[in-house]
VOVOPA-807075 format. One line per 5 residues: their letters; for each residue y, z, x of C-alpha. Coordinates in steps of 0.05 Angstrom, whole numbers. Layout:
<nodes>
a	Y,Z,X ~ ... .
</nodes>
This chain:
<nodes>
mlafd	661,731,1837 ~ 660,741,1762 ~ 710,699,1724 ~ 726,706,1651 ~ 711,632,1637 .
sipdh	641,639,1667 ~ 619,686,1611 ~ 578,646,1559 ~ 608,641,1490 ~ 554,668,1444 .
drgeg	587,640,1381 ~ 582,568,1406 ~ 508,576,1420 ~ 514,576,1496 ~ 462,631,1501 .
rsgal	464,700,1529 ~ 484,721,1598 ~ 429,750,1642 ~ 478,798,1676 ~ 453,860,1639 .
rdlrv	381,840,1626 ~ 353,892,1674 ~ 388,950,1637 ~ 347,987,1586 ~ 403,989,1536 .
grrrt	391,970,1464 ~ 455,929,1461 ~ 496,901,1517 ~ 558,912,1474 ~ 548,986,1482 .
vlkaa	553,979,1558 ~ 615,934,1552 ~ 648,982,1503 ~ 635,1040,1551 ~ 665,1000,1609 .
vlgal	727,983,1569 ~ 736,1054,1544 ~ 728,1081,1615 ~ 781,1032,1641 ~ 829,1052,1585 .
tigaa	819,1126,1598 ~ 832,1118,1672 ~ 893,1076,1658 ~ 921,1126,1609 ~ 909,1184,1657 .
altpp	946,1146,1712 ~ 1006,1136,1667 ~ 1011,1208,1644 ~ 1063,1245,1685 ~ 1042,1310,1718 .
rrara	1061,1376,1683 ~ 1117,1413,1717 ~ 1137,1485,1711 ~ 1198,1496,1669 ~ 1239,1555,1648 .
etgpn	1225,1580,1578 ~ 1280,1597,1530 ~ 1270,1655,1482 ~ 1293,1660,1410 ~ 1361,1690,1430 .
altgw	1375,1635,1481 ~ 1356,1680,1539 ~ 1315,1645,1592 ~ 1252,1669,1627 ~ 1224,1655,1695 .
drndc	1189,1589,1707 ~ 1143,1621,1759 ~ 1093,1677,1756 ~ 1100,1711,1823 ~ 1169,1746,1816 .
rdayp	1184,1729,1889 ~ 1256,1710,1872 ~ 1274,1781,1854 ~ 1224,1820,1895 ~ 1204,1782,1958 .
tgyae	1153,1835,1978 ~ 1128,1843,1907 ~ 1118,1908,1869 ~ 1062,1947,1837 ~ 1051,1934,1763 .
dadtg	1056,1992,1714 ~ 1005,2003,1659 ~ 1027,1994,1587 ~ 1048,2057,1551 ~ 1023,2032,1484 .
gefvn	1005,1971,1443 ~ 952,1917,1446 ~ 943,1915,1522 ~ 944,1990,1538 ~ 872,1989,1564 .
tyaac	876,1924,1603 ~ 902,1906,1672 ~ 974,1925,1685 ~ 1023,1867,1685 ~ 1095,1888,1673 .
waggw	1138,1933,1716 ~ 1194,1983,1704 ~ 1221,2006,1638 ~ 1212,2073,1605 ~ 1162,2040,1557 .
rssef	1118,1978,1564 ~ 1082,1953,1502 ~ 1067,1894,1457 ~ 1100,1936,1403 ~ 1168,1915,1430 .
ceagw	1151,1841,1420 ~ 1168,1791,1366 ~ 1144,1720,1374 ~ 1126,1735,1446 ~ 1195,1759,1467 .
hkfgt	1231,1826,1464 ~ 1251,1845,1393 ~ 1323,1838,1369 ~ 1352,1878,1312 ~ 1341,1944,1276 .
vvvgd	1273,1971,1255 ~ 1266,2032,1209 ~ 1205,2075,1220 ~ 1207,2135,1173 ~ 1274,2169,1185 .
vhvdh	1283,2138,1254 ~ 1324,2074,1264 ~ 1309,2035,1327 ~ 1359,1983,1352 ~ 1325,1931,1397 .
apiat	1366,1885,1442 ~ 1337,1837,1493 ~ 1376,1834,1558 ~ 1385,1786,1616 ~ 1388,1820,1683 .
mcgtt	1406,1797,1752 ~ 1343,1779,1789 ~ 1349,1750,1858 ~ 1419,1733,1878 ~ 1451,1687,1827 .
ttkna	1407,1680,1765 ~ 1401,1723,1703 ~ 1335,1721,1666 ~ 1303,1759,1608 ~ 1229,1751,1622 .
wrwtt	1178,1735,1675 ~ 1105,1715,1675 ~ 1050,1755,1706 ~ 978,1735,1719 ~ 927,1792,1719 .
pdgkv	864,1793,1762 ~ 823,1767,1703 ~ 866,1704,1701 ~ 905,1720,1637 ~ 980,1705,1636 .
yrcsd	1030,1750,1603 ~ 1105,1747,1590 ~ 1144,1811,1606 ~ 1209,1808,1567 ~ 1264,1861,1581 .
gfsty	1306,1897,1530 ~ 1339,1962,1509 ~ 1314,2003,1450 ~ 1359,2057,1422 ~ 1330,2110,1376 .
wgggq	1373,2143,1321 ~ 1354,2198,1272 ~ 1292,2242,1268 ~ 1321,2287,1322 ~ 1340,2227,1365 .
nglty	1414,2217,1371 ~ 1425,2151,1406 ~ 1373,2156,1462 ~ 1368,2088,1498 ~ 1309,2066,1539 .
lticr	1294,2004,1580 ~ 1234,1975,1543 ~ 1189,1917,1563 ~ 1154,1871,1514 ~ 1086,1848,1540 .
arv	1060,1786,1505 ~ 1002,1740,1520 ~ 1024,1670,1539 .
</nodes>
């Protein structure tokens, strides 16, 4: 059994230990440093708590799902709908429902809030929390596509005014990469 007091003290001229003499290492300190670093790494990893899923909170204090399977609201699932515009229009479908699904309805990864003027058209965006499942209202959910990418689908209403549009409101979905 190796005891700390059996290690020779090099500073007092007691000589070197022969414990590592068969290793082809330039300096035994390198081996000892590696052993200590390995022990510290394993110890730190053991003390780090596991990551848990948690509900996200959007910029308007609306919460999103903390899961990515949507089973709370739709136990048998549903078929995703392709985006109608924006950055992900030619990728795997991820979000569902809404008259329009696009990254263009996003701001900081969540559905836009406020009025945007495009030419002579004013668009009022308002994120919403809807009843999903039986007791919980949420604004967004996560979806994993077949290529392993995770997206947030955040619900809202967009109302178009002017330019021949007189207050037409659509359910719109913001699709953002998480």
